[in-house]
C-alpha positions as CSV (number, residue, x, y, z in Angstrom):
1,M,0.1,0.1,-0.3
2,I,2.8,2.4,1.0
3,N,6.2,2.6,-0.3
4,I,8.6,5.3,0.9
5,S,12.0,5.9,-0.5
6,I,14.2,8.3,1.5
7,R,17.7,9.2,0.1
8,S,18.3,11.9,2.8
9,K,16.7,14.2,5.2
10,F,18.4,17.0,6.8
11,F,17.3,19.1,9.7
12,S,19.3,22.6,9.9
13,E,22.2,21.1,7.7
14,R,22.4,18.1,9.8
15,L,21.8,14.8,8.3
16,I,19.0,12.9,10.1
17,L,17.8,10.1,7.9
18,K,19.7,8.6,4.8
19,D,19.1,5.6,2.5
20,L,15.6,4.2,4.0
21,N,13.1,2.3,2.0
22,I,9.4,1.8,4.0
23,N,7.1,-0.6,2.8
24,L,3.8,-1.1,4.5
25,I,0.9,-3.3,3.6
26,P,-2.3,-4.0,5.7
27,G,-1.8,-6.0,8.9
28,D,1.7,-4.4,9.4
29,F,2.8,-3.4,12.9
30,L,6.2,-1.5,12.5
31,V,8.0,-0.5,15.4
32,L,10.8,2.4,15.3
33,T,13.4,2.3,17.9
34,G,16.6,4.0,18.5
35,P,18.5,6.5,20.6
36,S,17.0,10.0,21.3
37,G,17.7,12.4,18.3
38,S,18.3,9.6,15.8
39,G,15.2,10.7,13.8
40,K,12.5,8.2,14.7
41,S,9.6,10.9,15.2
42,T,11.1,12.5,12.1
43,L,10.6,9.2,10.2
44,L,7.1,9.1,11.7
45,N,6.2,12.3,10.5
46,I,7.6,11.5,7.0
47,I,5.5,8.5,6.8
48,G,2.2,10.3,8.0
49,M,3.0,13.4,5.5
50,L,3.4,15.8,8.4
51,D,6.8,16.3,7.1
52,T,7.5,16.6,3.4
53,E,10.6,18.2,3.3
54,F,13.0,15.3,2.0
55,D,14.7,14.0,-0.7
56,G,12.9,10.7,-1.9
57,E,9.8,9.4,-3.3
58,Y,6.1,8.5,-1.7
59,I,3.9,6.1,-3.3
60,I,0.5,5.2,-2.2
61,D,-1.4,2.2,-4.1
62,N,1.1,2.5,-6.8
63,S,0.7,6.1,-7.3
64,I,3.5,8.7,-6.7
65,I,2.4,11.5,-4.5
66,D,3.3,15.2,-5.2
67,L,4.4,16.1,-1.6
68,N,4.8,19.7,-2.8
69,N,1.0,20.0,-3.3
70,P,-0.3,20.8,0.3
71,V,-4.2,20.4,-0.9
72,N,-3.5,16.9,-1.8
73,T,-1.2,16.0,1.1
74,T,-3.8,17.3,3.5
75,F,-6.5,15.4,1.8
76,L,-4.3,12.2,1.8
77,R,-3.6,12.6,5.6
78,K,-7.4,12.8,6.6
79,K,-8.3,9.7,4.2
80,Y,-5.4,7.4,5.4
81,F,-4.0,8.3,8.7
82,G,-4.8,8.4,12.5
83,Y,-2.4,10.1,14.8
84,V,-1.4,9.4,18.4
85,F,0.9,11.4,20.4
86,Q,2.7,11.1,23.6
87,N,0.6,14.1,24.7
88,S,-3.0,12.9,24.5
89,L,-4.2,16.5,23.3
90,I,-7.7,16.2,24.5
91,N,-10.0,18.8,25.6
92,E,-10.4,18.6,29.2
93,K,-13.5,20.9,29.0
94,Q,-15.6,18.4,27.0
95,S,-16.9,15.2,27.9
96,I,-15.4,11.8,26.7
97,T,-18.1,11.6,23.9
98,R,-17.7,15.4,22.6
99,N,-13.9,15.0,22.6
100,I,-14.5,12.1,20.0
101,I,-17.4,13.7,18.2
102,S,-15.5,17.0,17.6
103,S,-12.5,15.0,15.7
104,V,-14.6,14.0,12.7
105,D,-16.9,15.4,10.1
106,Y,-20.0,13.5,10.4
107,N,-23.8,14.8,10.1
108,K,-25.8,11.6,10.8
109,K,-26.1,11.8,14.6
110,K,-27.7,8.3,15.1
111,E,-24.8,6.6,13.2
112,M,-22.2,8.9,15.0
113,Q,-23.7,7.6,18.6
114,T,-23.3,4.2,17.4
115,R,-19.7,4.7,16.3
116,V,-18.9,6.5,19.4
117,I,-20.1,3.6,21.6
118,K,-18.5,0.9,19.5
119,T,-15.1,2.7,19.5
120,L,-15.1,3.6,23.2
121,N,-15.8,-0.2,23.8
122,M,-12.8,-1.0,21.7
123,V,-10.7,1.2,23.9
124,G,-12.2,0.1,27.2
125,L,-14.0,3.4,28.1
126,H,-17.7,2.6,28.8
127,D,-18.9,5.8,30.7
128,I,-19.2,8.0,27.7
129,N,-20.4,11.1,29.5
130,R,-17.7,11.0,32.0
131,P,-15.7,14.3,32.1
132,T,-12.1,14.2,30.9
133,P,-10.6,15.8,33.8
134,V,-11.0,12.9,36.2
135,L,-9.5,10.5,33.8
136,S,-6.3,9.0,34.4
137,G,-3.1,9.1,32.2
138,G,-4.0,5.8,30.8
139,E,-7.7,6.6,30.1
140,K,-6.6,9.8,28.4
141,Q,-4.2,8.0,26.2
142,R,-7.0,5.3,25.4
143,L,-9.4,8.2,24.5
144,A,-6.7,9.7,22.2
145,L,-6.7,6.2,20.7
146,A,-10.4,6.3,20.1
147,R,-10.3,9.7,18.6
148,A,-7.9,8.5,16.2
149,I,-9.7,5.1,15.6
150,I,-13.2,6.6,15.0
151,K,-12.0,8.2,11.7
152,E,-11.5,4.7,10.4
153,P,-8.1,5.3,9.3
154,E,-6.0,2.8,7.3
155,I,-2.8,3.5,9.1
156,L,-2.5,4.5,12.9
157,L,1.0,6.3,13.7
158,A,1.7,6.3,17.5
159,D,4.5,8.5,19.0
160,E,5.5,7.2,22.4
161,P,2.1,6.2,23.0
162,T,2.9,4.5,26.3
163,A,5.3,7.1,27.7
164,S,4.6,8.0,31.4
165,L,2.3,5.2,31.7
166,D,2.4,2.2,34.3
167,K,2.8,-1.4,33.1
168,K,-1.0,-2.1,33.2
169,N,-1.9,0.8,30.9
170,K,1.1,0.3,28.6
171,I,-0.3,-3.2,28.1
172,K,-3.9,-2.1,27.4
173,I,-2.5,0.6,24.8
174,I,-0.3,-2.2,23.1
175,N,-3.1,-4.4,22.9
176,I,-5.4,-2.1,21.3
177,L,-2.6,-1.3,18.6
178,K,-2.2,-5.0,18.0
179,D,-5.9,-5.3,17.6
180,F,-6.3,-2.7,14.9
181,S,-3.2,-4.3,12.9
182,I,-4.9,-7.7,13.3
183,S,-7.9,-6.3,12.0
184,G,-6.4,-5.4,8.6
185,G,-4.8,-1.9,9.6
186,I,-1.3,-0.6,9.7
187,V,0.4,0.5,12.7
188,V,3.7,2.5,13.1
189,M,5.1,3.1,16.6
190,V,7.8,4.9,18.1
191,T,8.8,3.6,21.4
192,H,12.1,3.5,23.6
193,D,10.3,0.4,25.6
194,L,11.8,-2.7,24.3
195,E,9.6,-4.8,26.6
196,L,6.7,-3.8,24.5
197,I,7.9,-5.6,21.3
198,S,6.2,-8.9,20.4
199,P,6.9,-11.6,17.6
200,N,4.1,-9.9,15.1
201,M,5.9,-6.5,15.1
202,T,8.7,-5.8,12.6
203,V,11.5,-3.6,14.6
204,L,13.3,-0.9,12.4
205,K,16.3,0.6,14.6
206,I,17.1,4.2,13.5
207,N,20.7,4.9,14.1
208,S,22.2,8.6,14.5
209,Y,24.5,10.0,12.1
210,E,26.2,12.1,14.5
């Protein structure tokens, strides 16, 4: 589905990435590891079209993508990708349900309510009207996952999604990502925690060029 060839990626004249080929198909779970500053998050952003400033080629479904066309890349980001970051970025002034609904463009209220309940059940959040300020760190991160999943993306990109969580909540987050992959989605995750890696994952270690 996605083929990315990165000949080089520079940041402030510093070489970050070089000679990388990323090939992703449905069911893949790719884990990006490596030392801090090695370019893991940069690579994740390139995969998710959040960073298009690199020397290389980006192909989706055998079509070469013009990364210099912001209208096109914005459309493709919305169509293909869901994003989960280390900071959950939820709105604590809104309820669980409102946090999810506000993240999608959808007009059919009844169908949306069904999707919200289904998605929250997937991530283990059942009290849909619960105020977000009372959620634990793990619950907030699962809510962030729900916000990404409800958009029905083909690819989930997760940047350190288990950072600062206890072991129990780390396992919950990883299991949700695994389920997404098993169901035919693609997961790309950045992590420093090698204990989270399991046999069904492909590991790519990014090395620093300094």
